[in-house]
N, CA, C and O of each residue as an XYZ file, in Angstrom:
336
protein
N     -88.824      3.876   -197.927
C     -88.411      4.335   -196.572
C     -88.622      5.813   -196.292
O     -89.280      6.631   -196.934
N     -87.885      5.967   -195.141
C     -87.888      7.472   -195.151
C     -86.973      8.206   -195.918
O     -86.039      7.628   -196.474
N     -87.134      9.381   -196.006
C     -86.503     10.603   -197.004
C     -85.531     11.529   -196.007
O     -85.960     12.293   -195.143
N     -84.280     11.316   -196.287
C     -83.574     12.287   -195.709
C     -82.646     13.169   -196.486
O     -81.899     12.701   -197.345
N     -82.693     14.535   -196.170
C     -81.652     15.531   -197.059
C     -80.608     16.238   -196.565
O     -80.689     16.085   -195.346
N     -79.555     17.011   -196.838
C     -78.936     17.459   -195.913
C     -77.825     18.062   -197.425
O     -77.506     17.573   -198.509
N     -77.565     19.243   -196.757
C     -76.739     20.463   -197.918
C     -77.335     21.547   -198.030
O     -78.017     21.957   -197.091
N     -77.220     22.226   -199.147
C     -77.506     23.840   -199.370
C     -78.773     23.351   -199.059
O     -79.459     22.462   -199.563
N     -79.021     24.479   -197.680
C     -80.603     25.142   -197.677
C     -81.366     25.893   -198.369
O     -82.501     26.249   -198.052
N     -80.752     26.180   -199.387
C     -81.596     27.659   -200.139
C     -82.634     27.408   -200.742
O     -82.566     26.345   -201.358
N     -83.796     28.062   -200.849
C     -84.764     28.381   -201.717
C     -85.846     26.390   -201.252
O     -86.502     25.744   -202.070
N     -85.670     26.124   -200.175
C     -86.587     24.660   -199.763
C     -85.799     23.634   -200.363
O     -86.134     22.490   -200.056
N     -84.903     23.751   -201.087
C     -84.599     22.217   -201.930
C     -84.399     21.264   -200.864
O     -84.643     20.107   -201.204
N     -84.022     21.424   -199.663
C     -84.027     20.457   -198.841
C     -85.497     19.791   -198.076
O     -85.517     19.075   -197.075
N     -86.250     20.096   -198.589
C     -88.012     19.914   -198.090
C     -88.128     19.743   -196.153
O     -88.957     19.090   -195.519
N     -87.059     20.528   -195.662
C     -87.363     21.049   -194.049
C     -87.853     21.728   -193.549
O     -87.715     22.858   -194.017
N     -88.737     21.620   -192.316
C     -89.350     22.562   -191.790
C     -88.116     23.480   -191.639
O     -87.056     23.227   -192.212
N     -88.311     24.634   -190.784
C     -87.700     25.666   -190.308
C     -86.918     25.677   -189.269
O     -86.104     26.584   -189.093
N     -87.094     24.471   -188.286
C     -86.907     24.159   -186.977
C     -85.596     23.402   -187.048
O     -84.909     23.412   -186.027
N     -85.108     22.680   -188.221
C     -84.427     21.911   -188.860
C     -83.390     22.345   -189.433
O     -82.373     21.654   -189.495
N     -83.464     23.542   -189.941
C     -82.332     24.028   -190.838
C     -81.012     24.391   -190.556
O     -80.035     24.438   -191.303
N     -81.189     24.769   -188.749
C     -80.010     25.033   -188.125
C     -79.001     23.511   -188.461
O     -77.806     23.766   -188.614
N     -79.288     22.408   -188.549
C     -78.814     21.397   -189.149
C     -78.233     20.697   -190.213
O     -77.739     19.571   -190.267
N     -78.418     21.768   -191.230
C     -78.637     21.665   -192.696
C     -77.470     20.522   -193.035
O     -77.846     19.553   -193.694
N     -76.314     20.573   -192.691
C     -75.112     19.852   -192.630
C     -75.283     18.405   -192.367
O     -74.736     17.601   -193.123
N     -76.129     17.925   -191.171
C     -76.565     16.436   -190.888
C     -77.467     16.039   -191.846
O     -78.033     16.909   -192.507
N     -77.721     14.773   -192.051
C     -79.177     14.194   -192.739
C     -80.098     14.443   -191.782
O     -79.861     14.325   -190.579
N     -81.246     14.818   -192.289
C     -82.373     15.123   -191.545
C     -83.635     14.874   -192.190
O     -83.852     15.484   -193.236
N     -84.543     14.046   -191.723
C     -85.529     13.411   -191.850
C     -86.748     14.470   -192.308
O     -87.343     15.184   -191.501
N     -86.984     14.444   -193.616
C     -88.202     14.832   -194.377
C     -89.353     14.739   -193.519
O     -89.730     13.600   -193.795
N     -90.077     15.131   -192.754
C     -91.563     14.997   -191.588
C     -92.638     14.973   -192.495
O     -93.589     14.215   -192.302
N     -92.579     15.765   -193.513
C     -94.147     16.124   -194.077
C     -94.723     14.837   -195.160
O     -95.902     14.673   -195.477
N     -93.537     13.992   -195.619
C     -93.961     13.196   -196.760
C     -94.375     11.462   -195.451
O     -93.466     10.849   -194.892
N     -95.464     11.197   -195.344
C     -95.928      9.931   -194.510
C     -95.772      9.032   -194.985
O     -94.820      8.352   -194.601
N     -96.506      8.610   -195.926
C     -95.706      7.404   -196.947
C     -94.380      6.850   -197.113
O     -93.478      7.685   -197.178
N     -94.048      5.591   -197.201
C     -92.527      5.128   -197.434
C     -92.188      6.029   -198.779
O     -93.182      6.206   -199.483
N     -91.045      6.594   -199.236
C     -90.824      7.183   -200.424
C     -90.180      5.844   -200.736
O     -89.597      5.071   -199.975
N     -90.476      5.733   -202.314
C     -90.187      4.795   -203.147
C     -88.707      4.945   -203.768
O     -87.644      4.346   -203.603
N     -89.243      6.283   -204.748
C     -88.166      6.674   -205.660
C     -88.063      8.448   -205.006
O     -88.838      9.111   -204.316
N     -86.510      8.791   -205.720
C     -86.472     10.493   -205.201
C     -85.809     10.849   -206.575
O     -85.128      9.974   -207.111
N     -85.926     11.819   -207.062
C     -85.300     12.329   -208.559
C     -85.077     13.718   -207.913
O     -85.952     14.465   -207.475
N     -83.554     13.950   -207.938
C     -83.031     15.717   -207.534
C     -82.801     16.451   -208.749
O     -82.547     15.699   -209.689
N     -82.807     17.676   -209.037
C     -82.609     18.636   -209.994
C     -81.551     19.421   -209.034
O     -81.200     19.054   -207.912
N     -81.063     20.753   -209.832
C     -80.035     21.824   -209.249
C     -80.952     22.603   -207.933
O     -80.438     23.266   -207.033
N     -82.379     22.331   -208.096
C     -82.927     23.113   -206.966
C     -84.081     22.771   -206.606
O     -84.809     23.561   -206.006
N     -84.517     21.331   -206.958
C     -86.034     20.962   -206.582
C     -85.702     19.448   -206.460
O     -84.783     18.791   -206.947
N     -86.820     19.078   -205.593
C     -86.702     17.452   -205.376
C     -87.939     16.880   -205.704
O     -88.941     17.514   -205.372
N     -88.084     15.737   -206.328
C     -89.421     14.831   -206.517
C     -89.240     13.467   -205.599
O     -88.443     12.547   -205.782
N     -90.064     13.596   -204.727
C     -90.000     12.357   -204.338
C     -91.640     11.385   -204.849
O     -92.669     12.003   -205.121
N     -91.579     10.258   -204.876
C     -92.580      9.107   -205.423
C     -92.748      8.324   -204.211
O     -91.712      7.963   -203.653
N     -94.175      7.904   -203.562
C     -94.450      7.320   -202.780
C     -95.613      6.280   -203.570
O     -95.983      6.516   -204.720
N     -96.053      5.259   -202.877
C     -96.827      4.350   -203.600
C     -98.077      4.997   -204.102
O     -98.577      4.493   -205.108
N     -98.792      6.265   -203.444
C     -99.947      6.869   -204.278
C     -99.597      8.243   -204.605
O    -100.393      8.805   -205.357
N     -98.858      8.735   -204.317
C     -98.737     10.230   -204.315
C     -97.213     10.635   -204.957
O     -96.323      9.797   -205.104
N     -97.070     12.150   -205.329
C     -95.894     12.542   -205.775
C     -96.040     14.074   -205.094
O     -96.898     14.956   -205.069
N     -94.641     13.857   -204.540
C     -94.248     15.151   -203.858
C     -93.050     15.911   -204.635
O     -92.057     15.543   -205.262
N     -93.486     16.846   -204.372
C     -92.431     18.042   -204.775
C     -91.930     19.455   -203.878
O     -92.748     20.188   -203.323
N     -90.771     19.634   -203.856
C     -90.307     20.524   -202.757
C     -89.026     21.178   -203.678
O     -88.473     20.612   -204.621
N     -88.621     22.929   -202.976
C     -87.794     23.367   -203.786
C     -87.874     24.861   -204.683
O     -88.571     25.804   -204.309
N     -87.096     24.880   -205.828
C     -87.556     26.186   -206.640
C     -88.517     25.655   -207.731
O     -88.614     24.528   -208.215
N     -89.196     26.792   -207.975
C     -90.782     26.362   -208.778
C     -90.642     27.293   -209.794
O     -91.536     27.094   -210.617
N     -89.661     28.569   -210.236
C     -90.009     29.608   -210.616
C     -90.528     29.587   -212.314
O     -91.051     30.524   -212.918
N     -90.252     28.420   -212.766
C     -90.294     27.711   -213.899
C     -91.317     26.877   -214.195
O     -91.583     26.598   -215.365
N     -92.097     26.321   -213.011
C     -93.288     25.508   -213.179
C     -92.865     23.835   -213.106
O     -93.396     22.824   -213.564
N     -91.496     24.111   -212.200
C     -90.958     22.343   -212.097
C     -91.388     21.754   -211.211
O     -91.171     20.542   -211.211
N     -92.270     22.418   -209.947
C     -92.872     21.351   -208.824
C     -94.110     20.726   -209.666
O     -94.573     19.668   -209.240
N     -94.698     21.319   -210.865
C     -96.096     20.797   -210.996
C     -97.336     20.925   -210.359
O     -98.218     20.070   -210.292
N     -97.335     22.592   -209.678
C     -98.612     22.813   -209.201
C     -99.439     23.162   -209.925
O    -100.632     22.967   -209.692
N     -98.949     23.825   -211.087
C     -99.705     24.570   -212.175
C     -99.812     26.216   -211.972
O    -100.707     26.994   -212.306
N     -98.430     26.460   -211.230
C     -98.421     27.775   -211.015
C     -96.706     28.071   -210.987
O     -95.961     27.099   -210.865
N     -96.227     29.226   -211.085
C     -94.617     29.522   -210.869
C     -94.492     29.964   -209.853
O     -93.855     30.995   -209.638
N     -95.192     29.148   -208.817
C     -94.352     29.466   -207.213
C     -92.715     29.655   -207.182
O     -91.886     28.878   -207.656
N     -92.499     30.769   -206.566
C     -90.676     31.085   -206.362
C     -90.194     29.466   -205.881
O     -89.327     28.815   -206.463
N     -91.010     28.987   -204.636
C     -90.291     28.026   -203.713
C     -91.856     27.366   -203.075
O     -92.968     27.857   -202.882
N     -91.298     26.119   -202.902
C     -91.994     25.194   -201.747
C     -90.879     25.096   -200.703
O     -89.818     24.528   -200.964
N     -91.119     25.620   -199.599
C     -89.810     25.012   -198.263
C     -90.189     23.345   -198.257
O     -89.315     22.497   -198.436
N     -91.587     23.016   -198.031
C     -91.987     22.115   -197.628
C     -92.694     20.842   -198.587
O     -93.209     21.250   -199.628
N     -92.744     19.875   -198.428
C     -92.941     18.894   -199.298
C     -95.003     18.932   -200.041
O     -95.858     18.535   -199.249
N     -95.322     19.262   -201.019
C     -96.506     19.387   -201.132
C     -96.693     18.306   -202.264
O     -95.754     17.907   -202.952
N     -97.879     17.908   -202.382
C     -98.369     16.769   -202.992
C     -98.619     17.269   -204.172
O     -98.850     18.467   -204.017
N     -98.716     16.876   -205.625
C     -98.980     17.085   -206.904
C    -100.295     16.524   -207.032
O    -100.523     15.317   -206.953
N    -101.327     17.590   -207.271
C    -102.538     17.281   -207.217
C    -102.932     15.969   -208.743
O    -103.559     14.910   -208.727
N    -102.370     16.549   -209.639
C    -102.800     16.004   -210.806
C    -102.573     14.369   -210.659
O    -103.463     13.757   -211.250
N    -101.730     13.628   -210.100
C    -101.910     12.249   -209.811
C    -102.462     11.942   -208.521
O    -102.649     10.770   -208.193
């Protein structure tokens, strides 16, 4: 189904666009994942969302935990992990 996030908005861990962050205390739909989300796993600063065909990550990535092959500091919007 659809993925909704809310809470602490630091470092992109909610996967919300800038225009949505002002209402971060209310559930907001993560818009950049078009396919239904099957499973979600959350770390202290990042999130992984699984769809039927893709793996998406967002949030802190300074230790490579987003799976994009780089040590990017953060990804504010969901990004597909190319390896899968």
